[in-house]
N, C-alpha and C positions, 0 to 999 in steps of 0.2 A: 901423891897428888897427880904428878907428871905422869905417872904410868895410866891412871884414870883419864887423864885428858887425851892423852895419845890414843888409848883404846876407844874412847868415844870418837875422835876424830877419824881413826881408821874405819869403826863401824858406819859412819856417816858416809865417808868417800865410797867404801866397798858395798854398802848397803843400796845405794842409788845405782851402782853399776850392776849389781846383782838383781836388782829390781827390773833394770832394762832389759838385761841378757833373758830373763824369764818372760818378759813380755814378748821377746822376738820368738821365744821357743815356742809360746803359747800360739803364736800367729801361724808359726810353720805347723804345729799340730793341728789347727783348725784348718789349714789350707789341704793337709793330707787327709784328714776327714772329708771334708768336701770331695776331694777326687776319688776316694774311696766309695762314698755313696753313688757317685754318678756312675763309677765303673759296675757297681752291683745293679743299678737301675738300668743300664744299657744291656746287662747281662740276662736280666728278667725280661727285657723287651725282646731280645733276640730269641729268648726260650720260648716265648708267646708267639712270636711271629713265625717260628719252625714250627710249632704245632699245629697253627692255623693251616700253614701252607701244606703241612703232611696230611691235612685232611683231604686235599685235592689230588695228591699224588702227582707224580713227575709224569711230565709227558714227553715221549720219545718223538723228537724232530726230525730223526733220520740222518742228523748231522754228527752224531757221536762218533768218535774214532774208536776201531777195535783193533786189537794185534792178532795176527794169525802167523804161526811160523810154518812154512811149507819145507819139510824135510825130504830132501832128494838123495837116492842111492844110486850108484851106477851112473854118475855123471861127470865129466870131465870139465876142467876149469873154462874151456872156450865156450862149451854149452851152456853151463852154468851164467856165464856172463850174458849170452845171447837171451837166455830165458830172463835173468835180470832186467836186461834192456827193455824187453818186449812189456814186463810186468810195469816198468816205470810210467808207461804211456797209457795203461789199460784205464778205464773209466772205473772211478770209485777209490782207486789205490792213490794215497796220499804220498807215502815214501816207502822205500825197500831198504833193506840192509842185508847184503849177503856175506855168508861165510863159507869158506871152502876147506873141505877135506877129503883125502883119498878115499877114506872110510864112508864119509857121509857128510853132505853139503847141507845148508840152510839158506833161506831167504826170509827174513822177518819182515811182514807187512803190516803198514798202518793203514786201515781203510775204514770205509763206511759200511755199516751193514753188518750181517752175522757172516759165519765161516761158510755156511751153504751159499749165501749169496756170492761171497767173494770166489768160491769154487766155480759158480756158472760163469762169472767174469774171467777167470782164468783160463776156462775151456775154451772161451771165445776167444781170448789173446794169444794162447800157444794150444791149439787143439791136439798138435802130436803130443806133447808132453802131458798135457792133462787128461787124456783120454780116459775112458772108465775103465780098459784094461791095465792101465799103469798105477791106478790109485791103489795103494797099499792100505790105507786106514785115514780115518777122518774123524776128529772129535772137536769141541769147542776150542777153537784157538789153535787148532793143529791139524794139517794136512800131510799124509805121507804118502811119497811119490817113489815107485821102482821103475827105473828104465832099464830097459834089457839091452 
């Protein structure tokens, strides 16, 4: 009889504790479900907004930056540095990054506009270097110059 009383008392004590724990877990589960539903709603809203904006297309405002690599062969370090200094102050060029090598150097330009537009700017900034006779090749994002 004592065993049954102990078991009944234990069930009553642990039963209320288990009920409280289950209630807490249910609240956590409901909060998680609410957060999931809110996230899915936000994703659907973004998707719908992207579709609507996609109908109108992106407008080019002329301020997006492009990257063009100017490859130079037949240039020494002092000439490369002088060219880089001229290009840093040219209109439309936001930044330059110079790399020197005896076999071939390069200057990476961050600029506004296309490669063709930046070549016109480069020809104004350093006409002796970017003369048409020195242009060895040109492609989107790359201009090759061969100095003699």
